[in-house]
N, C-alpha and C positions, 0 to 999 in steps of 0.2 A: 285487174288489180284487186288485191284483197284489202280488207279494211285496215290492215296494219300499215299500209303505205300512205295513209292520210297525213299530210304535213302542210305547212303554210303555203308552199309552192302549189300544191294540188288545190288547196282552197282558193288560192289566187286565180287559178285556171277556171274554177267554178264561178268566181266573181266576174272574171272577164267574159265568160259565156253569158252570164246574166246581163252584164252591161251591154254586150253586143245585141242581145235580144231586145232590151229596153230601148236602146238607141234606134234600132230598126222600127220598133213600134211607134216611137215618137216621130221619126221621119215619115212614116206612112200616114200618121194622123195629120202632120203638118201639110203633107201633099194633098190630102183630102180637103183640108180647109182651103188651100190655094185653089183647087179645082172648083170648089163650090163658090168661093168668092168671085172667081172669074165668071161663073154662070149667073151669079146674082147681080152683077154690075150691068147697068143699062147705059147706053150712050145717051147723054142728055140732049144731043142734037137730033136724035131720031124720034119719030112718032111711034108710040107703043100701044099695041092693042091690049085687051083684057088678059089674054093668055100670056103675053109677054110679061105683063106686070105681075100676074099670079106666079109665074115661074120665078121671077126675080124675088118675090116675097118668100117663096118656098126655099130658094137658094140661100137667102139671108137667114132663114130659120136653121137650115142645115149648117151654115157657117158657125152659128152660135152653138149648135149641138156639138159639132166637131171641135170647136174651140174648147169646150168642156173636156172632151176626150184628150186634146193636146195637154191641157193642164193636168189631167190624171196621169198621162204618160210621163210628163215631166216629174211629177211626184214619185212615180214608180222608179224612174232613173235615179232620183235623189236618194231613195231608200237603198237601192243597190250600191250606190257610191258610198253610203254611210256604213255599210256592213263591215264589221270588224272580223277579219278572217284569221286573226291570231288563234293558233290552236288553244283549245280550252277543254276543261273537264266537266264544265257545268253548262247546261243548255241556256243559250242566250242568242240574241239576234246575231247572225253570222255563223252560228254553229252548223256543222253537218251532223245530222243524226240518222240512225238507222234502226228500224224495228220491222218485224214481219218480213224481212228480206228486202225492204224498200229503203231508199235513201232520200233525205230531205234537206233543204237549206232553210234554216229558221229565220223568219223576219221579213220575207218577201213572198208575194204571190207569184207563182210561176208554174206554167204547164211543164210537162215532162221534157227534159233535155239531157243530152249525154255529154259527159266529160271523162276522158280517159277510160272509156268502156263502162262507165257507171251511169245509169239513168237516175236522175234526181228530179224532184218536184219541189216547189216552194210551199212554205207554211206561212201564210200572212200573219202579221202581228195581231190582227183582230180575230183570228180564227180560234174556235174553241180548243183545237189541238194545241195551239201555241200556249194557251193558258194552262193546259193540262201538263205540259212537259217543261215549262219554264223553271229553271233552277235545278232540274234533275241531273243525275249523273248516269253514266253507262251502268247497266245492271238494275237501275231503279225501275219500278213498275208504275203504270198509270192506267186510268180507266177513261175511255172515250166511247160515247154512244153505247154504254153498257158492256163493253168488251174490255178485258184487261190485256195490256200489252207490256212488254219489257223493252227498254232501250238497250240495243245491242252495241251501239256506237255513239259516242259524243266526242266531237273533235272541233 
């Protein structure tokens, strides 16, 4: 599909793809916590040796670590849910932008994914690129890492 076919429905498909990815990452993190929680729990009626106690302590540490990951994944999902996919002419969270032949979703961190034959990546709200393009329109230029770029698409 060419860039002229970007509309709210296509942007909704992008948001849905992001949502599915975020939900899968959250489910995976929750599963890791459950696995570690099970490994960390000791039967109070059993006698435990030093190795068992040590493994339980390590499992508890991992539960706390994975718990932090769960919180991060929940926050990622909330960012996706909050994206405004209404077509726009000015770069803001929820915009789809293109430059240098690549497409990006503004406002969320995301590894490359495909929607309707287009590969997109995310631009996190705290990324320098986000700051460089916020408020720009298609045709505007910006500089990042010493290189000048031109926005080919903002929708």
